[in-house]
C-alpha positions in Angstrom: 238.0 235.6 152.0 237.0 233.0 153.6 239.5 229.9 155.4 238.9 226.2 153.9 237.8 224.0 156.0 240.3 221.4 157.5 239.4 218.4 157.1 240.4 215.4 160.5 243.3 213.7 159.7 242.0 210.1 159.5 244.7 207.5 161.4 245.7 205.0 159.4 244.3 201.6 159.6 246.6 199.1 160.7 246.6 196.1 159.0 245.9 192.7 160.7 248.4 189.9 159.7 247.0 187.2 156.9 249.0 184.5 158.0 251.8 183.7 160.9 255.4 183.9 161.3 256.5 180.5 160.9 260.7 180.9 159.6 263.5 180.5 162.2 262.7 177.2 162.9 265.2 175.1 164.5 263.9 171.6 162.8 264.6 173.1 159.4 268.5 171.9 158.7 269.2 175.1 156.9 268.4 177.1 160.3 271.4 177.6 162.9 270.3 179.7 166.1 273.4 181.2 167.8 274.1 183.7 170.7 275.2 187.4 170.0 275.3 190.6 171.9 272.2 193.0 171.1 271.3 196.5 172.0 267.8 196.3 173.3 264.9 199.0 173.2 266.3 200.4 176.3 269.8 200.9 174.7 271.4 198.2 177.0 273.7 195.5 175.3 272.0 192.3 176.4 273.1 188.6 174.8 270.4 187.2 172.7 269.6 184.3 170.5 269.5 185.2 166.4 269.1 182.9 163.8 271.7 182.4 160.8 269.0 184.4 158.6 268.2 187.3 160.5 272.1 188.2 162.2 271.6 191.7 163.1 268.7 192.0 165.1 266.0 190.5 168.2 263.6 187.7 166.3 261.0 184.9 167.6 261.7 181.2 166.9 260.1 177.9 167.4 260.1 175.2 169.4 258.1 173.0 168.0 254.2 171.5 169.5 254.1 171.9 173.4 250.9 170.5 175.3 249.3 173.5 177.4 248.6 173.5 180.8 246.8 176.1 182.5 247.3 178.9 180.4 246.0 182.7 179.3 246.5 183.0 176.7 243.7 185.4 176.3 244.5 187.6 179.2 244.7 187.5 183.2 242.7 190.9 184.1 240.0 189.2 186.0 242.7 186.4 188.0 242.1 186.8 191.9 246.2 187.4 191.9 246.0 190.7 189.5 247.3 193.8 191.5 249.2 196.2 188.8 246.7 197.4 185.7 249.0 195.4 183.2 247.9 192.4 181.5 249.9 189.5 181.2 249.1 186.8 178.4 250.4 183.6 179.3 251.2 180.1 177.9 252.0 177.5 180.5 252.9 174.0 178.8 255.1 170.6 178.8 257.7 170.3 176.0 257.8 166.5 174.7 254.1 165.7 175.4 253.3 162.7 172.8 250.5 160.2 172.4 249.2 157.4 170.0 247.2 159.8 167.5 250.1 162.8 167.7 252.4 160.1 167.0 250.9 159.3 164.0 250.2 162.6 163.2 253.5 163.9 163.5 256.3 160.6 163.8 258.7 162.9 165.1 257.0 164.2 168.0 258.9 162.4 170.4 262.1 162.8 169.3 261.2 167.1 168.3 260.1 167.3 171.9 263.8 166.2 173.1 265.5 167.8 170.6 263.5 171.0 171.5 264.0 170.4 175.3 268.3 170.3 174.5 268.1 173.3 172.3 266.6 175.7 175.1 269.2 174.2 177.8 271.5 174.9 175.2 270.8 178.7 174.2 270.3 179.4 177.9 273.6 178.3 179.4 275.3 180.6 176.1 273.2 183.3 176.8 274.2 183.5 180.8 278.0 182.7 180.1 278.1 185.7 177.3 276.1 187.7 180.1 279.1 186.9 182.7 282.3 187.6 180.4 281.4 190.4 178.3 282.3 193.7 179.9 279.2 195.1 178.2 276.4 193.9 179.5 275.4 195.4 183.0 274.4 192.8 186.0 275.2 193.4 189.8 275.1 189.9 190.3 278.5 189.1 188.1 280.8 190.2 191.2 279.1 187.6 193.3 280.5 184.6 191.1 283.9 183.3 190.2 283.1 182.5 186.9 280.8 181.3 184.6 279.6 178.3 185.8 278.6 179.3 188.9 277.2 182.4 187.4 274.7 180.3 185.4 273.9 177.3 188.3 272.3 180.4 190.5 270.8 182.4 187.6 267.1 182.0 187.2 266.2 179.0 184.7 264.0 178.4 181.7 262.6 175.2 183.2 260.2 175.3 185.4 260.8 171.4 186.9 258.5 168.8 185.5 254.6 167.9 185.7 252.9 164.6 185.3 250.5 164.4 182.3 249.0 160.1 182.2 252.4 158.0 183.2 255.2 160.6 182.1 256.9 163.5 183.7 257.3 165.9 181.2 259.8 169.3 181.2 257.4 172.4 181.8 258.0 175.8 180.6 256.4 179.5 181.0 255.9 182.3 178.3 253.9 185.3 179.0 254.3 188.9 177.0 252.3 192.1 177.5 250.8 191.4 173.6 247.8 189.4 173.3 249.3 186.7 170.5 247.2 185.3 167.9 245.5 182.2 167.4 246.1 180.0 164.1 245.2 176.9 162.4 245.1 174.9 159.6 242.6 176.0 156.5 241.5 173.8 154.1 243.6 174.7 151.4 246.8 174.0 153.2 246.8 177.9 154.5 246.3 179.2 158.1 243.4 181.3 159.4 242.8 183.2 162.5 241.0 180.3 165.2 238.5 182.5 166.7 237.2 180.0 169.2 240.0 181.3 171.8 237.8 184.4 173.2 238.2 187.0 176.1 235.2 186.1 178.5 234.8 189.5 179.7 232.3 188.2 182.2 233.5 185.5 183.9 231.2 183.8 186.4 230.8 185.6 189.8 233.5 184.7 192.1 235.5 182.8 189.7 237.9 183.4 187.2 237.1 183.0 183.5 237.6 180.0 181.4 241.0 178.9 180.7 240.7 180.0 177.0 242.8 177.2 175.9 241.6 173.9 177.4 244.1 171.7 179.1 246.5 169.4 176.8 245.5 171.7 173.5 248.6 171.0 171.3 250.4 174.0 169.9 252.8 175.6 168.4 254.3 178.7 170.2 256.3 181.6 168.8 259.1 182.3 171.6 261.9 184.9 172.3 264.6 183.5 174.7 265.1 186.3 177.0 268.0 187.8 179.6 266.8 189.8 182.2 268.0 190.9 185.7 267.3 193.5 188.5 268.7 194.1 192.0 267.2 191.0 193.6 267.4 188.6 191.0 268.7 187.7 187.1 268.4 184.7 184.7 266.5 183.9 181.5 262.9 183.9 180.7 260.7 183.0 177.4 258.9 185.8 175.9 255.6 184.6 173.8 255.5 185.5 170.3 252.8 187.0 168.3 251.6 183.7 166.9 250.0 180.5 168.2 249.6 177.8 165.8 246.9 175.1 167.0 247.4 171.8 166.2 244.2 170.1 168.2 242.3 171.3 171.0 242.7 169.7 174.5 239.6 167.2 175.0 238.6 167.5 170.5 240.1 164.0 168.9 240.7 166.1 166.0 244.4 167.0 164.5 243.7 170.7 162.9 247.2 170.2 160.6 247.2 167.2 158.4 250.8 167.7 157.5 253.1 169.5 160.0 255.9 170.7 159.3 257.8 169.1 162.2 255.9 166.1 160.3 258.2 166.7 157.1 260.8 164.1 156.5 264.5 165.6 157.1 267.3 165.7 154.5 269.2 162.5 155.0 
């Protein structure tokens, strides 16, 4: 009796997201971000930020609109400094940037930028202080300091100094990930659609790095995670770049994609 011919098992097709994640927005009056201890993917206890609507796990959150500096949102595989096979995707930006056009489209943009700075400063301090006092968080550097204030002062921080844009100084931040983010823009019907203008340059000019795939001074809304990290040589907090980046305005192109941006909505009294 002949045996039935086995059919190849097809791998399930991974569905691509059809919209960006927009929850855990700290500019929403109903969202409260707090700090707690969770186990990470290695099984280690770490301090992390959790929102009030998802209190039992890790999550990313939004920090409002940022203005991009030189960034590698589509990968740095051709960058001159690469010495490993691991590719990184990064967004360098400043918080609090505003100009006349943005202020008209997003009346609260200046206020929201300062709010985002204060929020990150508060979460950063709380994460590091919790790491110091909770015995479950393993970090060899804790033995060097007498109290949580000293531990906080010597940690690697989120903010990377100030950058001058125009005639104003702004707080700079760095966000990176090992996963390429998805770029989104506002569609005509108010939904979000993928912005396909940010494509990876597979063939950069000889002896040069690929073009900056996110033009300088682009206004975007990234998702981030605040991550505690510790090694033999250093410890602190960093910002992990989340899955989604919403593009409000491309640098040097005088057009705001999102006519009704969420941070421009009227707040509750």
